[in-house]
N, C-alpha and C positions, 0 to 999 in steps of 0.2 A: 418180718419185718411188721409190728405192730403199728394199729392206726390209732391217732388221738384226734377227736373232733373237737374242736374249740368254738364254744358258743359266748360270744362278746356282746354284752348289754351295756347300756348307757352311752358314755361320750367317748369321742374320738381318742382321749388320753387313754381309756380303757383298752382301745382297740392296739394302741401302739404297745402298751405291755402285752397283750396278746400276741401280737406280731413276733416281739423279742422272743417270747417264751418259745413260741413255734419254731424259730430260728434255732435255738439251743437244742431243742427237742430233736429237729431234723439233722443236726450236727451228730447227735448221739444215736442215730439209727431209727428213729421213729418217722413214720409217714404221718403229715400232718394235714387235716381238712379244717376248713372253717365254715361254721355255720349250715353244716350238711342238712338236707331235707330229710334223710332217713340214717340217723347215727346208729349202729348197731354192732353188737358182736364185741368190741373191745373197749376203749376208754374215751369218757367224755370229760372235759374240763370246762366249768362255767364260769365265766369272768363276771362277777356280780356288780351292780351299780347300787349305792346306798344314799343318794342325794335326797330326794324327796319321796313322798309315800307312794305315789304312784310307780316311781322305779324300783323301791324296795318290793312292791307287792308283784311286780313282773319277775324281779329277781327270784323270789320264793317260790311263786309258781312254777318257775323254769326249772329250779333245783327239784321240786317235788314230782315234775312230769319225768326228769331222767331217773329220780330214784325209784318211780313206779318201772319204769323202763329195766332198772337192774334188777328188781323184784321179778321182775317176769322173764329175766334171761337174755334180754335183747342187748344189753352191754353188760362188760364185765365189772369196769370200775368206773367209779363217779368222784370227781374230785372239785373242789370250789374255791376259788379266790376272788381277790378284788375288793372293793370298798364295802358291801355289806358285811362278808366275812371278817374284815379289819375292824370293823365297829361292833358287831353282834356275834363273836366268834364262840362265847359259852352258850349262850341261848341256842344258837343254831346247831351247834354240837349235841344239845340235849334233846333237840326237838327234831333232827332228822338223822338218825345214825346211820341210814343206809349209804350216807357220804364216807368214802374211805380216807379222805383227808381234806382239811381246812387251811386254806393258805390266807395271807392277808394282801395288802396291796403292796408290801415291799419284801417278803420272804418267799414269793412265790417260787423262786429256783429251786428251793428245797423239793420242790416235787420232782426233780430230776434224781436226786438222792434217794426219795422213797420209791421210785421207779426202778431201783438197781441202777441207775446209768453213772456214766462220769460226767459231772457238773463240767461247765465250759464257762469261761468269762471271754467275750470278744476282746481283742487286744485294745480296743477304742475306749473300752472300760477300765482297764487295768488302772490301779491307782485312785478310782473314783468312787465314792460312797454313794452315788445316784440310786443304785437299786437297794442300798441298805440292807442287803442279806449277810448272813454269817458264814456262808458255804466258801471254804477254801477250794476255789475251782482249778480244773486243769485245762489247759490249752487243747483244742481239738487238734487231731492229726490230719483229719480231712481236707482237701485244697480249699482254699477261700480265695476270695477274689483280691484283685491286686490292692496295694494300698494298706491302709491299718487293719483292714476286715471287718464287714458288718455282717454277721450271722442273724439277718432279720428276714421273715418272710413276710412281703407285702400281701394282704389281703384286698388292698383296693386295686383298681386297674393299674398295669405297671406305670402308667403315665402320671399319676400322680400317688402323694404320699403325705402321710401327717409327721411332723417334726415336733417332739415334746422337747421344750427347751428348759423347763423347771417342773419343781412338783411342790405340792404344798402352798398356803398362802397364809401371810401374817396380817391380814385385814380384820378379822373378826367382825364382820357385818352380824347384825343381830338375830338373822333368820337363818344363816348359812352353817351348815354341817361340816363343810370342806376342810377347816382346819381339824376338826375333831378328828377326821379320818385320814387326813393327809399330814398333818402336821405343819411346822414351819416351811415357809418358802427355801428351797434349795435349787439354785441355778445349777444347771450342767456347764462344765468349763466350754468357752467358746470354740476352743480348737477343736474339742470332741464332736459339737453340733455341726462345725464347718465340714470335718472329715466324713462325717455321717451324709452329708448333702452332697459332698464330692462323690462317695460312693455310689449314691443313688441316682445321681445325674450319670456317672458313666454307665450304668445299668439301664438308662433310658428313661428315667423319671424326669419330667419335664416340669412340672407344678407342685409347689410345697405349700402345705397348709401349715403355718407355725403356729403352735398350740401350747397354753399354759393356763394354769388356774388363774394366773395374773401375770399377763405379759408384760406389762410396763414396769413391774419391779426387776426384771430380769437384770443380774448381774449385782445387785446390791449388797448381798451375802459374800459374793465371791471379791468383787472387786472395788467396792465401797462406794459405787454410783452406779446410776441405770446406765444400762450398756445395750438397751434393746435396738436402739437406732444405729449403733457400731455393728452389731451382730448382722441386722438385716442388710446393711449396706455392704458388709464383707459376702453375705451371702449371695447378692446379686452380681458379686464379681465373677462367679464360679461358673465356669463354662458349662453350656448345657441347661442353666436354670432359666426356664422362659416366664414361668409365674410364681410371685410369693405371694401370699396371702396371711393377714395377721387376724388372730382370733383372741379375743376374750381380755382386753385393755380394761383399765380401770380410770374412772374419772379423777381421782384425787391425784395431785401431784403428776400430772400427764407431762411425759416427755415430749416437750415442744419438738426437738430438734427431729423426731420421727417423722414428724410432718414433712420435713424438708425431703428426706429420703422416700417417701411415699410420692411426693410431687417431682422429684429429679429423676430417679431411676425406673427406666422404661418396664424393667421387668419386675418391679413392686406394683401390686395391682392397686388400682384407686379403691380400696375396699378396707373398711375397719371393722371389726366386731368389739362393740364397747358397751357392756351392760350398765344401764342408768337408773333401772327397777322403778323410780319414783322421781316427781320433780317439787311436790310441795314441801315446805321446810318443815313443817310437821313431821312429815313419813320419812324426809331424809335423816332428821335427827334422830327419831325413834327407831328407823333401822342402823343406826350409827355407821352412815355412809362419809362422814366427815367431808361434805360437800353440800352447798347452797344451792337452792332455786336460782340465784342470780348467776352463781358460777356455772352452773350447768347451761344456762341459756348462752352463756359467753364461751363456754367450751365449744358447743354446736357450731356457733356463728364463726368462731376462729377456724374450726377445721373445715367449714365450707369455704371460707374466703382464702385459706393458705392452699388449700388442693382443690381447686375447681374440677368438678366432675366426681368428687367422691362419693362413693356409696356407703351410707352408715347402717350396719346391723345393730340393733340394741334388743335388750329383753326388759320387760315392764312387769310388774307386779301389781295386783288389785288384792284387797282384802287383807291388807296387813293390819293387826291389831291397831285400833285408833283412827283406822282412817275414816273420815267423816264423807259425808256426800260433796262437800266443799271440796277436800282434799283431792276427790276423784275427778271433779270438774276441773280442777288445775292440770291433771294428767290427761285429760281429754284436750284441752286448750293447746298444752305443749305438745302433744302428737299432731295435733293439725298444724302448728307452726313448725314442728321440726320436719315433717314430712319425711319420716325414714323410709329409705328406700327398702330395707328389710326390719321387720319387727316381729318378735315373738313374745307372748304374754303367758301368766300362768296367775292362779289364785292361791293365796298363801294357804299353806297348812304348816302348822307347828311340828318341829323337828326336836327330838331329845336331845337336852344337854346343850342347846344353843340359847342365846341370850334370851330372845323372844319367847322361846318354849318356856324358860324357867321365871321369867319376870312378869310377862304379859299375859292378860286374858286374851283368848281367842274369840273376840266380841263381835267381830262382823258375821252376821247370819251367812250359811252358806248359800242359800239362795240369793242373797244380795251380792256375793263375791260371783256368783256365776254370771248373774245379770250385768255386772260391771264388766267382768271378762268379755262377755258377749259384745257389748256396747263398744268397747275399746276395739275390739278385732273388726267390727262392721267398720268402725272410722279407718282402721289402717287398711282393710281390704280396698275401700275406695281410694285412699291414696295410692295403693300399690297398683290399681288398676290404671290410674292416671298415669303414673311414672313409667310402667311398662307400654302403655299407648304412645308415650311421648317419643318412644324410640323407634315407631314405625318410620321406615324411611332411611334410617342409619344403616351404616356398614360396620359391624362389629367384630372383631377378631373372636373366634369361636374354637374351642377343642370339643371334639367328639368323645362321649363317654361310652357309648353303647349304641346298637340298634333294638328298637322296640317296636313291634309291629309295622307300620307302614312308614315309620319315621327315624331317622336318626336323631339321637339326643346329645345335645351339647351344651357348653355353658360359655358364657362370655367371662371378662376378668372381674365383673361384678357379681359373680355367682360362685358360692362355695357348694361343694358337692353335698346332695341328699337334703340340704335345708334351704335353698335358695331356687328363684325361678329357672328354668332351662328352656334352651331353644330348640323348636323342632322342626327338623329339615326333611322333606320326602326321603324316602329311601332309595328313590330311582336315580338320586344324583352320586350313587357310588362312591362314598366318601370313606376315609378309613379310621378305624378306632385308635384315639391316641393322637390324631395329627390335628395341626391348627388349620383354619379356613377363613376367609373373610365371608361373612354371611350379611345379607342384607335384609333387614327384618320387614315382613311382609304384612304382620298382623299380630294382634295380642289378645289374650285373655287376661283374666283377674291376677294370676301371677306367671304363667308362662308366655312365651312369645313364640311366632313363627318366622321362619327366614328361608332364604335359598342362597347358594351359591352361584347361581346363574346371575350375576350381575350384568 
């Protein structure tokens, strides 16, 4: 039995692709590991990210690291898939000949054929062009779980999983390379998604992170209208689904009925990840966001009014071409007003083939970008510290992810894995990984909070 170690870089959407391919590989007789500390002797598959310069650099460095391992005889074969190779295939093939095979974002199942295995399509994928590959696959003959059968290997703890509901994006923001990599928006059929959730829930998964490049556009291509609210409402009906958390909404044409679902359904977390990027009309227009400053303020205000207790996560950008000091001060004022519970920020970098990369001069000096980024994050750190301190004395339902040193580490409904604050609980309280507990918050730091189950 050959071992394949998968290295997944970039976002959780990439991780889902790795998990799907791992399931197909295991069904065809391979043993799969994920992000092994010391892959050696057999096969490595690197799933790359190509979104921004830092991610591209990390992907290239990782490929080169394993190319060296192959040269030294520590691994036998090296394959590369994902966004970077989707976008820069010809250049990469020429520059890194040690790689045995290159695959893009959608044809990665061809790796099965190239490894002399029998390709497999899970029954829930039959009739769907979701993976967009050209292989005529055979059904696996090994036993599968009941239902329609999902050959997917979770790399996350069993109690939570990412559910990708669509691929691609039709928005074409000026700075974004995603449409160049993933193409137009393609929703997965609703029944297919619900079957996947049912299967995972039967296997013990309790928490579902719903992800897409553009969550709120879900269903338009298949059903002629936005269906995200209906999808989430139906997911909430599935037995065993304890938490549903939503990632990567878009502000323009926001489906307001989704707020009703978040407010009314107890197992839909009061949490929404919606990237706003900027606030000044100058920047929003140049970014081609198709939304105004006034509309953005109204959006945030209405979300907070209609869903009391909602935690908003957003992403903001500084240093976009043409950003003036006045634009930046508007962004600072907006951040102070909105008091986002969760916020990430980054400095603009030009991407090949994007509208801004082709039409705008990158005219904000790097030191100015960094200074603005540092100031924005200092403002957010103060806000985050105040918000987390305000939870002291509250009792919050918490799921336990792991034990780390002297603490169990958990999350509330307001916290997504890996990116948000965590709850630290003394390890002597003898908790179980993957279980829910009522935790009284006793203290806080800038981002994390402390608690106890001894209420």
